[in-house]
C-alpha positions in Angstrom: 0.7 27.6 -42.5 -0.2 30.5 -40.2 0.8 32.9 -43.0 -2.0 31.4 -45.1 -4.6 32.0 -42.4 -3.3 35.5 -41.9 -3.7 36.3 -45.6 -7.2 34.8 -45.6 -8.2 36.8 -42.5 -6.8 40.1 -43.9 -8.6 39.6 -47.1 -11.9 38.8 -45.3 -11.6 41.8 -43.0 -10.9 44.1 -46.1 -14.0 42.7 -47.7 -16.1 43.1 -44.6 -16.7 39.3 -44.2 -16.5 38.9 -40.5 -17.5 35.2 -40.5 -14.8 34.3 -42.9 -12.3 36.4 -41.0 -13.3 34.6 -37.7 -12.9 31.2 -39.3 -9.4 32.0 -40.6 -8.3 33.6 -37.3 -9.7 30.8 -35.1 -7.9 28.1 -37.1 -4.7 30.1 -37.4 -4.5 30.9 -33.7 -5.2 27.2 -33.0 -2.1 26.3 -34.9 0.0 29.2 -33.5 -1.6 31.0 -30.5 1.3 33.3 -30.0 1.4 34.6 -33.6 1.5 38.4 -32.9 0.1 39.3 -36.4 -2.9 37.0 -36.0 -3.6 38.3 -32.5 -3.5 41.9 -33.8 -6.0 40.9 -36.6 -8.3 39.4 -34.0 -8.2 42.6 -32.0 -9.1 44.5 -35.2 -12.1 42.3 -35.7 -13.4 42.7 -32.1 -14.8 46.2 -32.3 -17.1 45.4 -35.2 -18.0 41.9 -34.2 -21.4 40.8 -33.0 -19.8 38.0 -31.0 -23.0 36.1 -30.1 -24.0 35.9 -33.8 -20.5 35.4 -35.1 -19.4 32.7 -32.6 -22.5 31.5 -30.7 -22.1 29.4 -27.6 -23.3 25.8 -27.9 -22.5 22.2 -27.5 -21.1 21.9 -31.0 -18.6 24.8 -30.6 -15.1 23.9 -31.8 -12.1 24.6 -29.5 -10.6 27.1 -31.9 -14.0 29.0 -32.1 -14.3 29.0 -28.3 -10.8 30.4 -27.9 -11.4 33.1 -30.5 -14.7 34.0 -28.8 -12.8 34.5 -25.5 -10.2 36.7 -27.2 -12.9 38.9 -28.8 -14.7 39.2 -25.5 -11.5 40.3 -23.8 -10.9 42.9 -26.5 -14.4 44.2 -26.0 -13.7 44.6 -22.2 -15.8 41.6 -21.1 -12.9 40.2 -19.1 -14.8 38.0 -16.6 -16.6 36.1 -19.3 -13.5 35.9 -21.5 -11.2 34.5 -18.8 -13.8 31.9 -17.6 -14.4 30.8 -21.2 -10.7 30.5 -21.9 -10.1 28.4 -18.8 -12.8 26.0 -19.9 -11.6 25.8 -23.5 -7.8 25.4 -23.0 -7.7 22.0 -21.3 -9.9 20.5 -24.1 -6.9 20.7 -26.4 -3.9 20.9 -24.0 -1.3 21.0 -26.7 -2.4 24.5 -27.7 -1.1 27.2 -25.4 -4.1 29.4 -25.0 -3.8 30.2 -21.3 -0.9 32.7 -21.7 -3.6 35.0 -23.3 -5.4 35.3 -20.0 -2.2 36.1 -18.2 -1.5 38.9 -20.7 -5.1 40.3 -20.3 -4.5 40.5 -16.5 -1.3 42.4 -16.9 -3.3 45.5 -18.0 -3.6 48.1 -15.1 -6.5 47.3 -12.9 -7.6 44.2 -14.9 -7.0 41.6 -12.2 -8.5 43.8 -9.6 -11.8 44.2 -11.5 -12.3 40.4 -12.0 -15.1 38.6 -10.1 -12.6 36.3 -8.3 -15.3 34.0 -6.7 -16.9 33.3 -10.1 -13.5 32.7 -11.6 -12.4 30.3 -8.8 -15.7 28.4 -9.2 -14.8 27.8 -12.9 -11.2 27.1 -12.1 -12.2 24.4 -9.5 -13.9 22.4 -12.3 -11.0 22.9 -14.6 -8.5 21.7 -11.9 -10.7 18.6 -11.3 -10.6 17.9 -15.0 -6.9 18.3 -15.2 -6.3 16.0 -12.3 -8.0 13.2 -14.3 -6.0 13.9 -17.5 -2.7 12.7 -18.7 0.7 14.3 -19.2 -0.5 16.7 -21.9 -3.2 18.2 -19.6 -0.7 18.3 -16.8 1.4 20.8 -18.8 -1.4 23.3 -18.2 -0.8 23.6 -14.4 2.1 26.0 -14.8 0.0 28.4 -16.8 -2.8 28.2 -14.2 -0.3 28.8 -11.4 1.0 31.9 -13.1 -2.6 33.2 -13.5 -3.4 32.6 -9.9 -0.2 34.4 -8.8 -1.4 37.4 -10.7 -4.8 37.2 -9.0 -3.3 36.8 -5.6 -1.2 39.9 -6.1 -4.4 41.8 -6.8 -6.5 40.1 -4.1 -4.0 39.3 -1.3 -6.6 38.6 1.4 -8.9 36.3 -0.6 -9.4 33.1 1.5 -9.1 30.5 -1.2 -6.6 31.9 -3.8 -3.4 30.7 -1.9 -4.8 27.1 -1.5 -5.8 26.9 -5.2 -2.4 28.2 -6.1 -0.7 25.6 -3.9 -2.7 22.9 -5.7 -1.6 24.2 -9.1 2.0 24.5 -8.1 1.9 21.0 -6.6 0.7 19.5 -9.8 3.2 21.6 -11.8 6.0 20.0 -9.8 6.9 23.1 -7.9 6.7 21.4 -4.5 8.6 23.8 -2.3 6.7 26.8 -3.5 3.4 24.8 -3.2 4.1 24.1 0.5 4.9 27.8 1.1 1.6 29.0 -0.4 -0.4 26.2 1.3 1.1 27.2 4.7 0.4 30.8 4.0 -3.2 30.0 3.2 -3.7 28.1 6.4 -2.0 30.9 8.5 -4.3 33.5 6.9 -7.5 31.4 7.2 -7.2 28.4 9.6 -10.1 26.3 8.3 -11.1 22.8 7.2 -10.5 23.7 3.5 -7.1 25.2 4.0 -5.9 22.5 6.4 -6.9 19.8 3.8 -5.1 21.7 1.1 -2.0 22.0 3.2 -2.1 18.3 4.1 -2.5 17.2 0.5 0.5 19.3 -0.5 2.7 17.9 2.2 1.5 14.4 1.3 2.7 14.9 -2.3 6.1 16.2 -1.2 6.5 13.1 1.0 6.5 14.8 4.4 4.4 12.1 6.1 4.4 13.4 9.7 3.6 17.0 8.7 0.8 15.8 6.4 -0.7 13.7 9.3 -0.5 16.8 11.6 -2.3 18.9 8.9 -5.0 16.3 8.5 -5.5 16.2 12.2 -5.9 20.0 12.2 -8.6 19.6 9.5 -10.3 17.0 11.6 -10.4 19.4 14.6 -12.1 22.0 12.3 -14.8 19.5 11.3 -15.0 16.6 13.8 -18.1 15.2 12.1 -16.2 14.6 8.8 -14.6 11.2 8.3 -12.4 12.4 5.4 -9.3 13.6 7.3 -9.2 10.4 9.4 -9.5 8.4 6.2 -6.7 10.4 4.6 -4.4 9.8 7.6 -5.2 6.1 7.5 -4.6 5.9 3.8 -1.3 7.8 4.2 -0.1 5.4 6.9 -1.1 2.5 4.6 0.9 3.9 1.7 3.9 4.3 4.1 3.8 0.7 5.2 2.7 1.5 8.7 0.1 -1.1 8.7 -0.7 -1.5 12.4 -1.1 2.3 12.9 -3.3 2.5 9.8 -5.5 -0.4 10.9 -6.0 1.3 14.3 -7.2 4.4 12.4 -9.6 2.5 10.2 -10.9 0.6 13.3 -11.6 3.9 15.0 -13.5 5.2 11.9 -15.6 2.0 11.8 -16.4 2.5 15.5 -18.1 5.8 14.4 -19.3 4.8 11.0 -19.8 0.9 11.1 -20.7 0.4 7.5 -18.2 2.8 5.9 -17.2 1.0 2.7 -13.7 2.6 2.3 -12.7 1.9 5.8 -14.2 -1.7 5.7 -12.2 -2.7 2.6 -9.1 -1.0 3.9 -9.3 -2.8 7.3 -9.6 -6.2 5.5 -6.6 -5.4 3.4 -4.5 -4.4 6.4 -5.4 -7.5 8.4 -4.3 -9.6 5.4 -1.0 -7.6 5.3 -0.5 -8.3 9.0 -0.7 -12.0 8.5 -4.5 -12.8 8.8 -4.9 -14.9 5.7 -8.7 -15.2 5.9 -8.9 -11.4 5.7 -8.2 -11.5 1.9 -11.3 -13.7 1.5 -13.3 -11.1 3.5 -11.9 -8.5 1.1 -13.0 -10.5 -2.0 -16.4 -11.0 -0.4 -16.7 -7.3 0.2 -15.8 -6.5 -3.4 -18.3 -9.0 -4.7 -21.0 -7.4 -2.5 -20.2 -3.9 -3.9 -18.3 -4.4 -7.2 -18.6 -0.7 -8.1 -16.7 0.6 -5.0 -13.2 1.7 -6.1 -11.4 1.0 -2.8 -12.7 -2.6 -2.5 -11.8 -3.3 -6.1 -8.3 -1.7 -5.8 -7.4 -3.6 -2.6 -8.9 -6.9 -3.8 -6.7 -6.7 -6.9 -3.6 -5.4 -4.9 -3.8 -8.3 -2.5 -4.6 -11.0 -5.1 -1.7 -13.2 -6.4 -1.2 -13.0 -10.2 -2.9 -9.5 -10.1 -1.2 -7.3 -7.5 2.0 -9.5 -7.6 3.3 -12.8 -8.9 3.5 -15.5 -6.3 6.5 -17.7 -6.0 5.9 -21.2 -7.4 5.2 -23.9 -4.9 6.0 -27.2 -6.8 8.4 -29.7 -5.3 10.5 -29.5 -8.5 11.0 -25.8 -7.7 12.1 -26.7 -4.2 14.5 -29.2 -5.8 16.0 -26.4 -8.0 16.3 -24.1 -5.0 18.4 -26.7 -3.2 20.8 -27.0 -6.2 23.8 -25.0 -5.0 27.1 -25.6 -6.8 28.1 -27.9 -4.0 24.8 -29.9 -4.3 25.2 -30.2 -8.1 28.8 -31.4 -7.7 27.7 -34.0 -5.2 24.9 -35.1 -7.5 27.3 -35.5 -10.4 29.6 -37.6 -8.2 26.7 -39.8 -7.2 25.7 -40.2 -10.8 29.2 -41.1 -11.8 29.3 -43.8 -9.0 26.1 -45.3 -10.4 27.2 -45.5 -14.0 26.9 -49.0 -15.5 30.1 -50.6 -16.6 31.1 -49.3 -20.0 28.8 -46.3 -19.9 30.2 -42.9 -20.8 29.9 -39.8 -18.6 27.7 -38.3 -21.3 25.0 -40.7 -20.1 24.9 -39.3 -16.5 21.3 -39.2 -15.2 19.6 -38.2 -12.0 16.3 -39.9 -11.4 13.6 -38.1 -9.4 10.5 -39.9 -8.4 7.4 -37.8 -7.6 3.9 -38.6 -6.2 2.2 -37.0 -9.2 3.0 -34.9 -12.3 3.8 -31.3 -11.8 3.9 -28.3 -14.2 6.2 -28.8 -17.1 7.5 -25.3 -16.4 8.6 -26.5 -13.0 10.5 -29.4 -14.8 12.2 -26.8 -17.0 13.3 -24.9 -13.9 14.6 -28.1 -12.3 16.5 -29.1 -15.5 18.1 -25.7 -15.8 19.4 -26.0 -12.3 21.6 -28.8 -13.5 22.9 -26.9 -16.6 26.6 -27.4 -17.0 26.9 -30.4 -14.7 26.6 -33.0 -17.5 23.8 -34.6 -15.6 20.3 -35.0 -17.1 17.2 -35.1 -15.0 14.7 -38.0 -15.4 11.3 -37.6 -13.8 8.9 -40.4 -12.9 5.6 -40.3 -11.0 3.9 -42.8 -8.7 0.4 -41.9 -9.9 -1.5 -39.8 -12.4 -4.8 -38.1 -11.5 -7.7 -38.0 -13.9 -8.1 -36.2 -16.1 -4.4 -36.5 -16.9 -2.8 -33.1 -16.4 -0.4 -33.7 -19.2 -3.3 -34.0 -21.7 -4.8 -30.8 -23.3 -8.5 -30.2 -22.5 -9.3 -29.9 -26.2 -8.3 -32.0 -29.2 -8.2 -29.3 -31.9 -5.7 -26.8 -30.4 -3.6 -25.0 -33.0 -0.5 -25.0 -30.8 1.0 -27.4 -28.3 3.7 -26.1 -25.9 4.9 -29.3 -24.3 5.6 -32.8 -25.3 6.0 -35.8 -23.0 8.1 -39.0 -22.8 6.3 -40.6 -19.9 6.5 -38.0 -17.1 9.4 -36.1 -18.7 8.3 -32.9 -20.3 10.2 -31.0 -23.0 9.2 -27.9 -25.1 7.2 -28.9 -28.2 8.2 -25.6 -29.9 11.7 -24.9 -31.2 13.6 -21.9 -29.8 12.5 -18.7 -31.7 14.9 -16.9 -33.9 13.7 -13.4 -32.9 16.4 -11.6 -30.8 14.6 -8.2 -31.0 11.3 -9.7 -29.8 13.2 -11.6 -27.1 14.7 -8.4 -25.8 11.4 -6.6 -25.7 9.8 -9.4 -23.8 12.7 -9.5 -21.3 12.4 -5.8 -20.8 8.7 -6.0 -19.9 9.2 -9.1 -17.7 12.0 -7.4 -15.8 9.8 -4.5 -14.7 6.8 -4.4 -12.3 5.1 -7.7 -11.5 1.5 -6.5 -11.3 -1.0 -7.5 -13.9 -2.0 -3.9 -14.8 1.6 -3.1 -15.9 2.0 -6.4 -17.8 -1.3 -5.9 -19.6 -0.4 -2.3 -20.5 3.1 -3.3 -21.7 1.6 -6.3 -23.5 -0.8 -4.1 -25.4 2.0 -1.9 -26.4 4.1 -4.9 -27.7 1.2 -6.8 -29.2 0.0 -3.8 -31.2 3.4 -3.7 -32.9 3.4 -7.4 -33.8 1.9 -9.1 -36.8 -0.1 -12.3 -36.2 2.8 -14.3 -37.6 4.8 -13.4 -34.5 2.5 -15.3 -32.2 4.3 -18.5 -32.7 7.6 -16.9 -31.5 5.8 -15.4 -28.4 4.5 -18.9 -27.5 8.0 -20.3 -28.1 9.5 -17.8 -25.7 7.2 -19.1 -23.0 9.0 -22.4 -23.0 12.4 -21.0 -24.1 12.7 -17.9 -21.9 15.4 -15.3 -22.5 18.2 -15.1 -19.9 17.1 -13.9 -16.5 18.4 -10.6 -15.1 21.3 -11.0 -12.7 20.1 -12.1 -9.3 16.7 -13.3 -10.4 16.2 -17.1 -10.2 14.5 -18.9 -13.1 11.5 -19.9 -11.0 10.7 -16.2 -10.5 11.7 -15.1 -14.0 9.8 -17.7 -16.1 6.3 -16.8 -14.9 7.1 -13.1 -15.7 8.2 -14.0 -19.2 5.1 -16.2 -19.7 2.7 -13.5 -18.6 4.4 -10.8 -20.7 4.1 -13.1 -23.8 0.5 -14.0 -23.1 -0.5 -10.4 -22.6 1.2 -9.4 -25.8 -0.5 -12.3 -27.7 -3.9 -11.0 -26.4 -3.2 -7.7 -28.2 -1.9 -8.9 -31.5 -4.0 -8.0 -34.5 -7.6 -6.9 -34.8 -10.9 -8.9 -34.6 -11.6 -12.0 -32.6 -13.4 -14.8 -34.5 -10.8 -16.8 -36.4 -7.9 -14.7 -35.2 -4.5 -16.1 -34.3 -4.7 -14.4 -30.9 -7.9 -16.2 -30.1 -6.4 -19.6 -31.1 -3.3 -18.9 -29.1 -5.2 -17.9 -25.9 -7.3 -21.0 -26.3 -4.3 -23.2 -26.7 -2.8 -21.7 -23.5 -5.9 -22.0 -21.3 -7.0 -25.4 -22.6 -3.5 -26.9 -23.0 -1.3 -29.0 -20.8 -1.7 -28.2 -17.1 1.2 -25.7 -16.5 2.1 -22.2 -15.5 1.3 -21.2 -19.1 -2.4 -22.0 -18.4 -2.4 -19.4 -15.6 -0.5 -16.9 -17.9 -3.2 -17.4 -20.6 -6.1 -17.1 -18.1 -4.7 -13.8 -16.7 -4.0 -12.4 -20.1 -7.7 -13.1 -20.9 -8.8 -11.3 -17.8 -6.7 -8.3 -18.7 -8.0 -8.3 -22.2 -11.6 -8.5 -21.0 -11.0 -5.5 -18.7 -9.7 -3.5 -21.6 -12.0 -4.8 -24.4 -15.1 -6.9 -24.0 -14.3 -8.7 -27.4 -14.2 -12.4 -26.7 -14.9 -11.9 -22.9 -17.7 -14.4 -22.7 -15.7 -17.0 -24.6 -12.5 -16.7 -22.6 -14.4 -17.0 -19.4 -16.1 -20.1 -20.7 -12.6 -21.6 -21.5 -11.4 -20.8 -17.9 -14.5 -22.4 -16.4 -14.3 -25.4 -18.7 -10.7 -25.9 -17.6 -11.5 -25.3 -13.9 -14.3 -27.9 -13.9 -12.0 -30.9 -14.2 -8.7 -29.4 -12.9 -7.4 -31.3 -9.8 -7.9 -29.4 -6.6 -4.4 -30.5 -5.6 -2.6 -27.1 -6.1 0.7 -28.9 -6.4 -0.5 -30.7 -9.5 -3.0 -28.5 -11.2 -3.8 -24.9 -11.8 -7.0 -24.7 -9.8 -5.9 -21.8 -7.6 -4.9 -19.3 -10.4 -7.9 -20.4 -12.6 -10.4 -19.9 -9.8 -9.1 -16.5 -9.0 -9.0 -15.5 -12.6 -12.6 -16.6 -13.1 -13.6 -14.7 -10.0 -12.0 -11.4 -11.2 -13.0 -11.9 -14.9 -15.2 -8.9 -15.8 -17.8 -11.3 -17.4 -18.3 -13.4 -14.3 -21.6 -12.9 -12.5 -21.9 -12.0 -8.8 -23.4 -15.4 -8.1 -20.6 -17.2 -9.9 -18.0 -15.1 -7.9 -19.6 -16.1 -4.6 -19.5 -19.8 -5.6 -15.8 -19.6 -6.3 -14.8 -18.2 -2.9 -15.0 -21.7 -1.3 -12.7 -23.2 -3.9 -10.2 -20.4 -3.4 -10.3 -20.8 0.4 -9.7 -24.6 0.0 -6.7 -24.0 -2.4 -5.2 -21.5 0.0 -5.6 -23.8 2.9 -3.7 -26.5 1.0 -0.9 -24.1 0.3 -0.7 -23.1 4.0 0.0 -26.6 5.2 
């Protein structure tokens, strides 16, 4: 393809058509920036080009045109403008290796020495900030920038900021040992707030906690009025799990800056981590008061069950399953054999379990699986049923039903799916991190690859889970599987009205009171955070369900539903404040 552009450029140059030659060269070099023949043609064009007329600067300038303009400027000797422009253009399309051009320009004798380094570093600071916000493709640019800065440092060895900026680039390029060396050299040459912070940040990335804390303390001594270094130390201690030391740091900051939002949110989080349960409510209240503050939001999510982590189930049936060691199961079988009526066969062995009220069908599934292989079936009875009946769906027109009941005994209403590939993908997602952000991201990946016809199989996997990884009990595994399936369902297909994903999420949230209700509600929250389609409707389903859900957390799904409603993007600040009391009450019941 570059040969075609080369031929077009040569023909245009021969005809004296500079505009056509520039278009062909720009597009050709965009495809292959290291093509020597195209670069030579660009250098031929430069002496005769009126660059401002040929490639005028403006908001609508294409990447390939901006890069060619920079190359023509360099060929005309305008190296400062050329280098700064190329640094701005290259990260826009990071797959194209334009930056080696600048390095080649600086290899010319005296070129790097003539550059206006301060102006270049000002441009580069903005480029580095942009790259730090980018993904892996942009990250590939760091190595080129580091090479460019090394050349500048050789030409300007005493410049106060070059070594620190080089350390940042090397750090982001993964060259950690070299980054530390240059950061230390920068501080030794110019002991200042800026170089101390750069050194601390580099040491932090390489994992040298104590040295990073020491460097931040040096930065603090250079600028005692700045809270930044103390905050960085406290954040670093928090990340390292040194919660008491971190809390002491934040408390000291709040002594000097009483309303500092970052330190306030962080101190609530650490108090919660150190066992003060009410501190999480303080953190949620803080986030509600300032929903736009990133630290409050981050820590409110990190400390919230079903978001930052999946809590262990609390039902009595789960406790029953946890007690079922092989010895307990054998003892249970012997008791059941002793109670067999005359003439009954061992195939009829049953163990009856009486409970005060119905619990989640998923908890029943866990309890029944605990008896697998024993030949004993579990029969559940309840002393009373709250109203509305938790076994009954909250809507009559649901497209799917996950559970069926014989009295208090719950069994899956869907047959096991015949979808081994799907089962394997769901199991792989469920076996990884247990935070909502990961589940939502992985669910979008899986759901985007599924046709709407697969939704039935995903729902079936929620009640017929794949085998758990070795060492993970079913009561921990099943909620992971259910959430992975629900997040995938939320991402299946396009559109909302009349879609299968809408009907499936509705069936989960308004269905039988179960762990699957929570899975559906949190999948709806994750969907609303990514795409506002259907957000108002899913919040309405959650609130509808919450209005008549029993407060008894051992029977209903009040706690996860209230928290999901509070964190749902469509919920108002007033609505969030009204839910805090319900969440506090649910947590107090669990703490008993």
